[in-house]
Residue frames as a rotation matrix with the C-alpha (Angstrom) as fourth column:
MET 1
0.360 0.557 0.748 -28.36
-0.859 -0.116 0.499 2.78
0.365 -0.822 0.436 -37.09
LEU 2
0.926 -0.024 -0.376 -27.10
0.089 0.984 0.157 -0.80
0.366 -0.179 0.913 -36.97
ARG 3
-0.005 -1.000 0.020 -23.49
0.406 -0.020 -0.914 0.43
0.914 0.003 0.406 -36.54
THR 4
-0.250 -0.031 0.968 -24.50
-0.651 -0.734 -0.191 2.64
0.717 -0.678 0.163 -33.57
LEU 5
0.769 0.577 0.275 -26.20
-0.604 0.516 0.608 -0.26
0.209 -0.633 0.745 -31.81
SER 6
0.679 -0.602 -0.420 -23.09
0.467 0.796 -0.385 -2.38
0.566 0.066 0.822 -32.28
ASP 7
-0.294 -0.804 0.516 -20.92
0.042 -0.550 -0.834 0.42
0.955 -0.224 0.196 -30.85
VAL 8
0.137 0.435 0.890 -23.19
-0.883 -0.353 0.309 0.72
0.449 -0.828 0.336 -27.82
ASN 9
0.960 0.224 -0.168 -22.99
-0.149 0.917 0.370 -3.03
0.237 -0.330 0.914 -27.28
SER 10
0.281 -0.928 -0.244 -19.18
0.555 0.365 -0.747 -3.02
0.783 0.075 0.618 -27.45
VAL 11
-0.405 -0.380 0.832 -18.94
-0.393 -0.749 -0.533 -0.11
0.826 -0.543 0.154 -25.00
SER 12
0.513 0.681 0.522 -21.45
-0.801 0.162 0.576 -1.82
0.308 -0.714 0.629 -22.72
HIS 13
0.857 -0.258 -0.446 -19.38
0.267 0.963 -0.043 -5.00
0.441 -0.082 0.894 -22.86
ALA 14
-0.163 -0.968 0.193 -16.18
0.308 -0.235 -0.922 -3.05
0.937 -0.091 0.336 -22.07
ILE 15
-0.137 0.193 0.972 -17.89
-0.787 -0.617 0.012 -1.47
0.602 -0.763 0.236 -19.07
GLN 16
0.867 0.497 0.031 -19.02
-0.430 0.715 0.551 -4.90
0.252 -0.491 0.834 -17.84
LEU 17
0.544 -0.732 -0.409 -15.47
0.531 0.678 -0.508 -6.22
0.649 0.059 0.759 -18.10
SER 18
-0.373 -0.777 0.506 -14.01
0.109 -0.579 -0.808 -3.25
0.921 -0.246 0.301 -16.23
VAL 19
0.560 0.659 0.502 -16.35
-0.435 -0.281 0.855 -3.47
0.705 -0.697 0.130 -13.23
ALA 20
0.841 -0.254 -0.477 -14.21
0.496 0.713 0.495 -6.05
0.214 -0.653 0.726 -11.38
PRO 21
-0.213 -0.976 0.053 -10.98
0.852 -0.212 -0.479 -4.04
0.479 -0.057 0.876 -11.70
VAL 22
-0.160 0.218 0.963 -12.84
-0.206 -0.961 0.184 -0.92
0.965 -0.169 0.198 -10.52
PHE 23
0.885 0.460 0.075 -13.90
-0.193 0.215 0.958 -2.76
0.424 -0.862 0.278 -7.37
LEU 24
0.430 -0.829 -0.356 -10.28
0.868 0.489 -0.091 -3.84
0.250 -0.270 0.930 -6.97
LEU 25
-0.356 -0.537 0.765 -9.30
0.335 -0.837 -0.432 -0.16
0.872 0.103 0.478 -7.06
THR 26
0.477 0.607 0.636 -11.68
-0.440 -0.462 0.770 0.47
0.761 -0.647 0.047 -4.16
GLY 27
0.933 -0.163 -0.321 -9.94
0.343 0.671 0.657 -2.21
0.109 -0.723 0.682 -2.10
ILE 28
-0.012 -0.988 0.152 -6.51
0.889 -0.080 -0.452 -0.83
0.458 0.130 0.879 -2.99
GLY 29
-0.104 0.057 0.993 -7.69
-0.094 -0.994 0.047 2.61
0.990 -0.089 0.108 -1.94
ALA 30
0.864 0.458 0.208 -8.78
-0.269 0.072 0.960 1.24
0.425 -0.886 0.186 1.44
ILE 31
0.626 -0.711 -0.319 -5.40
0.778 0.593 0.206 -0.45
0.043 -0.378 0.925 1.96
LEU 32
-0.251 -0.719 0.648 -3.60
0.613 -0.636 -0.469 2.76
0.749 0.280 0.601 0.99
SER 33
0.354 0.461 0.814 -5.70
-0.346 -0.744 0.572 4.63
0.869 -0.484 -0.104 3.55
VAL 34
0.984 -0.032 -0.176 -4.68
0.168 0.503 0.848 2.18
0.062 -0.864 0.500 6.28
LEU 35
0.252 -0.967 0.029 -1.03
0.947 0.240 -0.214 2.42
0.200 0.081 0.976 5.26
THR 36
-0.218 -0.341 0.914 -0.97
0.265 -0.923 -0.281 6.23
0.939 0.181 0.291 5.20
ASN 37
0.711 0.498 0.497 -2.69
-0.364 -0.345 0.865 6.36
0.602 -0.796 -0.064 8.60
ARG 38
0.841 -0.461 -0.283 -0.07
0.534 0.627 0.567 4.02
-0.083 -0.628 0.773 10.05
LEU 39
-0.074 -0.902 0.425 2.71
0.859 -0.275 -0.433 6.08
0.507 0.333 0.795 8.51
GLY 40
0.129 0.210 0.969 1.22
-0.137 -0.964 0.227 9.22
0.982 -0.162 -0.096 10.03
ARG 41
0.960 0.252 0.119 1.10
-0.160 0.150 0.976 7.61
0.228 -0.956 0.185 13.45
VAL 42
0.485 -0.862 -0.146 4.72
0.875 0.481 0.062 6.44
0.017 -0.158 0.987 13.13
ILE 43
-0.213 -0.558 0.802 5.81
0.532 -0.755 -0.384 9.97
0.819 0.345 0.458 12.17
ASP 44
0.481 0.463 0.745 3.84
-0.352 -0.676 0.647 11.52
0.803 -0.574 -0.162 15.04
ARG 45
0.975 -0.141 -0.173 5.37
0.222 0.534 0.816 9.05
-0.022 -0.834 0.552 17.51
ALA 46
0.162 -0.976 0.146 8.86
0.948 0.113 -0.298 9.71
0.275 0.187 0.943 16.17
ARG 47
-0.066 -0.141 0.988 8.41
0.104 -0.986 -0.134 13.48
0.992 0.094 0.080 16.59
LEU 48
0.828 0.414 0.379 7.22
-0.339 -0.169 0.926 12.97
0.447 -0.895 0.001 20.17
LEU 49
0.798 -0.567 -0.204 10.20
0.585 0.648 0.488 10.76
-0.144 -0.508 0.849 20.98
GLU 50
-0.019 -0.821 0.571 12.62
0.765 -0.380 -0.520 13.21
0.644 0.427 0.635 19.36
SER 51
0.226 0.151 0.962 11.31
-0.324 -0.920 0.220 15.97
0.919 -0.361 -0.159 21.62
ARG 52
0.982 0.118 0.147 11.65
-0.179 0.343 0.922 13.68
0.058 -0.932 0.358 24.65
PHE 53
0.508 -0.861 -0.039 15.19
0.828 0.500 -0.255 12.76
0.239 0.097 0.966 23.60
GLU 54
0.019 -0.486 0.874 16.17
0.222 -0.850 -0.478 16.44
0.975 0.203 0.092 23.73
ILE 55
0.248 0.159 0.956 15.08
-0.747 -0.597 0.293 16.78
0.617 -0.786 -0.029 27.37
ALA 56
0.886 0.044 -0.462 16.11
0.178 0.888 0.425 13.32
0.429 -0.459 0.778 28.62
THR 57
0.529 -0.693 0.489 18.76
-0.832 -0.537 0.139 13.53
0.166 -0.480 -0.861 31.30
LEU 58
0.260 -0.420 0.870 19.62
-0.441 0.749 0.494 9.89
-0.859 -0.512 0.009 31.94
ASP 59
-0.564 -0.563 -0.604 21.71
-0.802 0.200 0.563 7.99
-0.196 0.802 -0.564 29.38
GLU 60
-0.832 0.313 0.457 19.49
0.245 0.948 -0.203 4.94
-0.497 -0.057 -0.866 29.98
HIS 61
0.209 0.957 -0.200 16.42
0.232 -0.247 -0.941 6.91
-0.950 0.150 -0.274 28.87
LYS 62
0.127 -0.231 -0.965 18.26
-0.814 -0.580 0.032 8.28
-0.567 0.781 -0.262 25.84
GLU 63
-0.868 -0.494 -0.040 19.25
-0.440 0.731 0.522 4.76
-0.229 0.471 -0.852 24.78
LEU 64
-0.454 0.793 0.407 15.66
0.511 0.605 -0.610 3.53
-0.730 -0.069 -0.680 25.09
ILE 65
0.448 0.617 -0.647 14.41
-0.138 -0.668 -0.732 6.47
-0.883 0.417 -0.214 23.04
ARG 66
-0.269 -0.640 -0.720 17.17
-0.868 -0.162 0.469 5.97
-0.417 0.751 -0.512 20.47
GLY 67
-0.921 -0.045 0.387 16.17
0.046 0.974 0.221 2.30
-0.387 0.221 -0.895 20.12
ASP 68
0.003 0.995 0.096 12.52
0.513 0.081 -0.855 3.25
-0.859 0.052 -0.510 19.70
LEU 69
0.345 0.081 -0.935 13.43
-0.549 -0.790 -0.272 5.83
-0.761 0.607 -0.228 17.06
LEU 70
-0.714 -0.644 -0.274 15.42
-0.625 0.410 0.664 3.23
-0.316 0.645 -0.696 15.12
THR 71
-0.678 0.557 0.479 12.45
0.493 0.829 -0.266 0.87
-0.545 0.056 -0.837 15.22
LEU 72
0.338 0.840 -0.424 10.13
0.203 -0.505 -0.839 3.64
-0.919 0.197 -0.342 14.03
ALA 73
-0.096 -0.454 -0.886 12.52
-0.804 -0.489 0.338 4.44
-0.587 0.745 -0.318 11.18
LYS 74
-0.954 -0.225 0.197 12.42
-0.100 0.861 0.498 0.77
-0.282 0.455 -0.844 10.07
ARG 75
-0.269 0.939 0.214 8.64
0.644 0.341 -0.685 0.77
-0.716 -0.047 -0.696 10.26
ALA 76
0.337 0.382 -0.861 8.35
-0.270 -0.837 -0.477 3.99
-0.902 0.393 -0.179 8.25
LYS 77
-0.549 -0.628 -0.552 10.63
-0.735 0.049 0.676 2.57
-0.397 0.777 -0.489 5.57
LEU 78
-0.894 0.256 0.369 8.55
0.323 0.937 0.131 -0.62
-0.312 0.236 -0.920 5.30
ILE 79
0.098 0.978 -0.182 5.28
0.511 -0.206 -0.834 1.32
-0.854 -0.011 -0.520 5.17
GLY 80
0.067 -0.150 -0.986 6.74
-0.609 -0.789 0.079 3.60
-0.790 0.595 -0.145 2.50
ARG 81
-0.891 -0.422 -0.170 7.65
-0.402 0.557 0.727 0.59
-0.212 0.715 -0.666 0.38
ALA 82
-0.589 0.749 0.304 4.19
0.650 0.662 -0.372 -0.91
-0.480 -0.022 -0.877 0.88
ILE 83
0.271 0.672 -0.689 2.58
0.062 -0.727 -0.684 2.39
-0.961 0.142 -0.239 -0.17
ASN 84
-0.341 -0.478 -0.810 4.76
-0.777 -0.341 0.529 2.51
-0.529 0.809 -0.255 -3.29
LEU 85
-0.990 -0.064 0.126 3.85
0.004 0.881 0.474 -1.06
-0.141 0.470 -0.871 -4.25
CYS 86
-0.271 0.960 0.064 0.13
0.718 0.246 -0.651 -0.60
-0.641 -0.131 -0.756 -3.62
THR 87
0.216 0.284 -0.934 0.15
-0.323 -0.882 -0.343 2.66
-0.922 0.375 -0.099 -5.59
THR 88
-0.726 -0.515 -0.457 1.90
-0.625 0.214 0.751 0.81
-0.289 0.830 -0.477 -8.42
THR 89
-0.774 0.524 0.356 -0.86
0.516 0.847 -0.124 -1.78
-0.366 0.087 -0.926 -8.23
ALA 90
0.180 0.884 -0.432 -3.51
0.353 -0.468 -0.810 0.92
-0.918 -0.007 -0.396 -8.60
PHE 91
-0.096 -0.306 -0.947 -1.65
-0.717 -0.639 0.279 2.42
-0.691 0.706 -0.158 -11.57
LEU 92
-0.950 -0.309 -0.037 -1.42
-0.257 0.713 0.652 -0.99
-0.175 0.629 -0.757 -13.27
VAL 93
-0.445 0.866 0.227 -5.12
0.693 0.494 -0.526 -1.71
-0.568 -0.077 -0.820 -12.68
CYS 94
0.280 0.508 -0.815 -6.03
-0.121 -0.823 -0.554 1.68
-0.952 0.254 -0.170 -14.16
THR 95
-0.494 -0.545 -0.677 -3.88
-0.763 -0.102 0.638 0.84
-0.417 0.832 -0.366 -17.18
VAL 96
-0.900 0.242 0.364 -5.70
0.313 0.938 0.151 -2.50
-0.305 0.249 -0.919 -17.54
ILE 97
0.054 0.983 -0.174 -9.06
0.545 -0.175 -0.820 -0.70
-0.837 -0.051 -0.546 -17.54
ALA 98
0.154 -0.056 -0.986 -7.83
-0.559 -0.828 -0.040 1.84
-0.815 0.558 -0.159 -20.10
LEU 99
-0.819 -0.528 -0.224 -6.49
-0.491 0.443 0.750 -0.90
-0.297 0.724 -0.622 -22.38
MET 100
-0.603 0.672 0.429 -9.79
0.609 0.736 -0.296 -2.75
-0.515 0.082 -0.853 -22.24
PHE 101
0.390 0.767 -0.509 -11.65
0.224 -0.615 -0.756 0.38
-0.893 0.181 -0.412 -23.33
ILE 102
-0.135 -0.517 -0.845 -9.10
-0.762 -0.491 0.422 1.20
-0.633 0.701 -0.328 -26.03
GLY 103
-0.939 -0.208 0.274 -9.40
-0.037 0.852 0.522 -2.35
-0.342 0.480 -0.808 -27.33
ALA 104
-0.171 0.958 0.230 -13.19
0.702 0.282 -0.654 -2.08
-0.691 0.050 -0.721 -27.43
PHE 105
0.468 0.366 -0.804 -13.10
-0.145 -0.866 -0.479 1.26
-0.872 0.340 -0.353 -29.26
LEU 106
-0.141 -0.634 -0.760 -10.40
-0.896 -0.245 0.371 0.34
-0.422 0.733 -0.533 -31.76
GLY 107
0.806 0.547 -0.227 -11.59
-0.592 0.733 -0.335 -3.22
-0.017 0.404 0.914 -32.28
ILE 108
-0.065 -0.887 -0.457 -8.25
-0.589 0.404 -0.700 -4.75
0.806 0.223 -0.549 -31.28
ASP 109
0.758 0.273 -0.593 -7.54
0.211 0.757 0.619 -7.61
0.618 -0.594 0.516 -28.90
PRO 110
0.136 -0.734 0.666 -5.61
-0.697 -0.548 -0.462 -6.31
0.704 -0.402 -0.586 -25.87
SER 111
0.907 0.410 -0.094 -5.86
-0.219 0.652 0.725 -9.60
0.359 -0.638 0.682 -23.97
ILE 112
0.377 -0.832 -0.408 -2.13
0.733 0.537 -0.417 -10.35
0.566 -0.143 0.812 -23.77
PRO 113
-0.545 -0.594 0.592 -1.06
0.088 -0.743 -0.664 -6.90
0.834 -0.309 0.457 -22.49
VAL 114
0.239 0.713 0.659 -4.08
-0.721 -0.324 0.613 -6.85
0.650 -0.622 0.437 -20.14
ALA 115
0.883 0.084 -0.462 -3.16
0.158 0.873 0.461 -10.28
0.442 -0.480 0.758 -18.74
ILE 116
-0.046 -0.985 -0.165 0.50
0.722 0.082 -0.687 -9.31
0.690 -0.151 0.708 -18.27
LEU 117
-0.495 -0.109 0.862 -0.39
-0.278 -0.920 -0.276 -6.02
0.823 -0.376 0.425 -16.59
PHE 118
0.560 0.767 0.314 -2.93
-0.590 0.103 0.801 -7.71
0.582 -0.633 0.510 -14.33
ILE 119
0.665 -0.414 -0.622 -0.39
0.566 0.822 0.059 -10.34
0.487 -0.391 0.781 -13.26
CYS 120
-0.443 -0.853 0.275 2.12
0.485 -0.486 -0.727 -7.55
0.754 -0.188 0.630 -12.54
ALA 121
-0.110 0.501 0.858 -0.56
-0.586 -0.730 0.351 -5.72
0.803 -0.464 0.374 -10.55
MET 122
0.862 0.484 -0.153 -1.25
-0.191 0.588 0.786 -8.78
0.470 -0.648 0.599 -8.43
LEU 123
0.243 -0.861 -0.446 2.46
0.796 0.440 -0.415 -9.39
0.554 -0.254 0.793 -7.82
SER 124
-0.549 -0.413 0.727 2.85
0.046 -0.883 -0.467 -5.78
0.835 -0.223 0.504 -6.78
MET 125
0.312 0.767 0.560 -0.13
-0.645 -0.262 0.718 -6.09
0.698 -0.585 0.413 -4.44
VAL 126
0.820 -0.058 -0.570 1.23
0.338 0.852 0.400 -9.27
0.462 -0.521 0.718 -2.87
LEU 127
-0.210 -0.974 -0.090 4.62
0.747 -0.100 -0.657 -7.64
0.630 -0.205 0.749 -2.30
GLY 128
-0.371 0.159 0.915 2.93
-0.354 -0.935 0.019 -4.56
0.859 -0.316 0.403 -0.81
LEU 129
0.705 0.690 0.162 1.01
-0.452 0.263 0.852 -6.76
0.546 -0.674 0.498 1.61
VAL 130
0.495 -0.626 -0.603 4.21
0.699 0.699 -0.152 -8.63
0.517 -0.346 0.783 2.53
TRP 131
-0.564 -0.700 0.438 5.93
0.316 -0.673 -0.668 -5.32
0.763 -0.239 0.601 3.41
PHE 132
0.031 0.689 0.725 2.83
-0.642 -0.542 0.542 -4.36
0.766 -0.482 0.425 5.41
LEU 133
0.868 0.278 -0.412 2.98
0.064 0.759 0.648 -7.64
0.492 -0.589 0.641 7.36
ARG 134
-0.030 -0.955 -0.294 6.67
0.775 0.164 -0.610 -7.09
0.631 -0.246 0.736 8.06
GLU 135
-0.541 -0.112 0.834 5.87
-0.223 -0.937 -0.270 -3.64
0.811 -0.332 0.482 9.47
ILE 136
0.509 0.799 0.320 3.13
-0.596 0.058 0.801 -5.09
0.621 -0.598 0.506 11.66
TYR 137
0.633 -0.351 -0.690 5.51
0.535 0.843 0.062 -7.78
0.560 -0.408 0.721 12.90
ILE 138
-0.489 -0.861 0.137 8.09
0.523 -0.415 -0.744 -5.17
0.698 -0.293 0.654 13.91
ALA 139
-0.267 0.467 0.843 5.40
-0.555 -0.790 0.261 -3.05
0.788 -0.398 0.470 15.57
THR 140
0.769 0.638 0.029 4.10
-0.404 0.451 0.796 -5.95
0.495 -0.624 0.604 17.65
ALA 141
0.410 -0.694 -0.592 7.54
0.662 0.673 -0.331 -7.39
0.628 -0.256 0.735 18.42
ASN 142
-0.678 -0.715 0.169 8.57
0.447 -0.584 -0.678 -4.06
0.583 -0.385 0.715 19.95
LEU 143
0.223 0.875 0.429 5.32
-0.039 -0.432 0.901 -3.42
0.974 -0.218 -0.062 21.79
ARG 144
-0.846 -0.396 -0.356 5.66
0.360 0.066 -0.930 -2.28
0.392 -0.916 0.087 25.37
ILE 145
0.179 0.939 0.294 2.58
0.051 -0.307 0.950 -2.05
0.983 -0.155 -0.103 27.53
GLY 146
0.895 0.238 -0.378 2.73
0.386 0.015 0.922 -0.65
0.225 -0.971 -0.079 31.03
PRO 147
0.690 -0.656 0.307 5.43
-0.689 -0.725 0.001 1.19
0.222 -0.212 -0.952 32.93
GLY 148
0.077 -0.820 0.567 8.83
-0.838 0.255 0.483 -0.43
-0.541 -0.512 -0.667 33.17
SER 149
0.692 0.180 0.700 8.12
0.119 0.927 -0.356 -3.16
-0.712 0.329 0.620 30.63
GLN 150
-0.296 -0.869 -0.398 10.91
-0.508 -0.209 0.836 -4.00
-0.809 0.449 -0.379 28.24
ALA 151
0.694 0.479 -0.538 10.41
-0.695 0.251 -0.673 -4.91
-0.188 0.841 0.507 24.60
PRO 152
0.548 -0.537 0.642 12.07
0.367 0.844 0.392 -8.06
-0.752 0.020 0.659 23.33
PRO 153
-0.376 -0.749 -0.545 14.97
-0.267 -0.476 0.838 -7.43
-0.887 0.461 -0.021 20.96
PRO 154
0.578 0.619 -0.531 13.86
-0.673 -0.006 -0.740 -7.26
-0.462 0.785 0.413 17.30
ASN 155
0.310 -0.425 0.850 14.86
0.352 0.882 0.313 -10.16
-0.883 0.203 0.424 15.05
């Protein structure tokens, strides 16, 4: 009976330690949702512009559409990279949680691999957010509001 109580305590402790990374997964999921929604909007906009390009008669209009399509392609690439990095973050966090439970069950100390994986997860998350900010910068730098307005050239 004493052994069972000890096992319950170790599992309970492992669950307590894994609560913070589980909440982190929730935040990562929310960011991934934002990223996939933005990617969907970029794809929808690109499809609309491609259909307009087919029926455009003036070369000036075709050049504007072509420029917008190039910008959308850059944005889609950046969002894709951000999604990959944030998904990698989620995978690493899940691995951290699994290692903590395995360590609790087997009675081993997984602290070094857990620390390394968590640091890698945070680096991946930071890079994903940097790509996301780059995409937002391109989106706002090329924003045109109102008829006849011209977007500034992208940097």
